[in-house]
N, C-alpha and C positions, 0 to 999 in steps of 0.2 A: 623125780618130777612130781609136782603137786597137781592133784586133780581138783577142779572146781566142783563144788557141791551144788547140785540142781535145786536143792531145797532153799537156798539163799536168794533165789530170784523173787523179786517182788512183783505183784500184779493183783488183779481182781479175780475173784472166783466167778463162775457162771451165775451162781445164786445172787451174788451182790449186784452184778450187772442187770439181772432180771428185776430185782427189787427197784433199782434206780430207774429203769425204763418204765416200770409200772407206775411209779410215783410221778414221773414226768408226764405220762399219758393222762393220769387222773387230773393233774393240775391244768393241763392244756384243755381238757374237756370242760372243766369249770370255767376257764377263761373264755372259751368259744361260746358257751351258752350265755354268758354275760354279754358278750359282744352282739349276739343275735337279738337279745332284748333291747340293747341300746340302739341297734340298727332299726328295729321296729318303731321305737320312740322317735328316732330321727325322721323316719318316713312319715309318721303321723304329724310331726311338727311341720314338715314340708307341705303336707296336705292342708293343714290349717292355714298356712301362709298363702298357698295357691287358691284356696276357697275365698280367702279375704280379697285377693287380687281380682278374682272372677266377679265377686259381688260388686266391687268398685267399678269394674268395667261395665257390668250390667246396669248399674245406676247411671253411669255416664251416658250409656246408650239410651236409657230411658229419658234422661234429661234432654238429650238432643232430639229424640224422635217421638217422645210422648207415649211410647209403648215399649214393652220388652220384646227382644227379637223372637220371631217365630221361625222355627227350623223344620216344621212339618205339622202334623196333626196335633192340635192342642190336647192336653191331658195324656200324652204319650211320652215316655222317656226316650231321650236321644243321647248319644254319646257327646262328650264335650267337644270333640273334633268338629261337630256340626256348627259350633259357634265361631269357628276360626274366621270366616268371612264377615259376618255381621259385627264382630268385636274388633276387627283388625285396626280401626283407628284408635281404639281405646286401650288395647293391651298388645304388647309386641307379639307374643305367641300364647295361644291357649294351652295351659300346662297339661301334660299327661299325668296320670296317676303314677307316683314313684314305684309302686308295686305292680302287680299283674291284674289288679281289679279295675273295671271300667267305671268311670264316674258317669252320672246321668244328669241331664238337664230337662226340665219340663216347663212349658208355659201353659197357663191355664186361665180361663176367664173366671172372674169372681162375680158374686151376685149383687154387687153394688155399683155405683157410678164410676168407680175407679178403673174399670176396664179389665186389664190383665195383670197378673202377677207371675212369679216364677218360683221354681224350687230347684235346689242343687242337692244331689244325693251322692254321698261319698262313703267309702269303706274306711274304717278305722281299725288298725291292727291291735291297738291296745285293748279295745273292748271286743274285738273279733266280730264286729257287726257294722251294718250301715247306719249312717246318721243323715239327717236332712237339715237344710237351712233354707231360708227364703220364705216368701208368702204362701207358697203351695206346700202344705205339709199334711199329707193324708197318711198317717202311719199305718192304717189298716190296708189301704190300697197298695202301699209300697212294702208291706210286711216288715217294717223296721221298728215296730213298737213305738215308744215315745222318745226315741233317741234323737235329740237335737244336737247339732254340731256346735 
């Protein structure tokens, strides 16, 4: 009777398996970090489009009413959700920030005959800072430096 030799079995050693697992882990961490960067860029692109839509809605409101919407005390920042009712005829829904940061809207009087103007302040993940757009842009008051959207 012939015995089978145990040494002829083929397979992977524990060391080989650990090396393969570590290489796969390293590659997956590189891919995931690249995806996080791409996701942040996508959220910033969404913010830029949303700000553009909000600016258009605010201009339509101004064209119809002769003044920008007031949602409270002038020169105080309010969340974008406070614009839902005034802008309802001009924009389907006031967009929320795609991340976890709150956008702010302010209406402020200006020192000339034009009456009021507005400012929108949003967070950009690419620069890791807030930026502003609109007629009211007081970088010192908002502590955002000279970051224009």
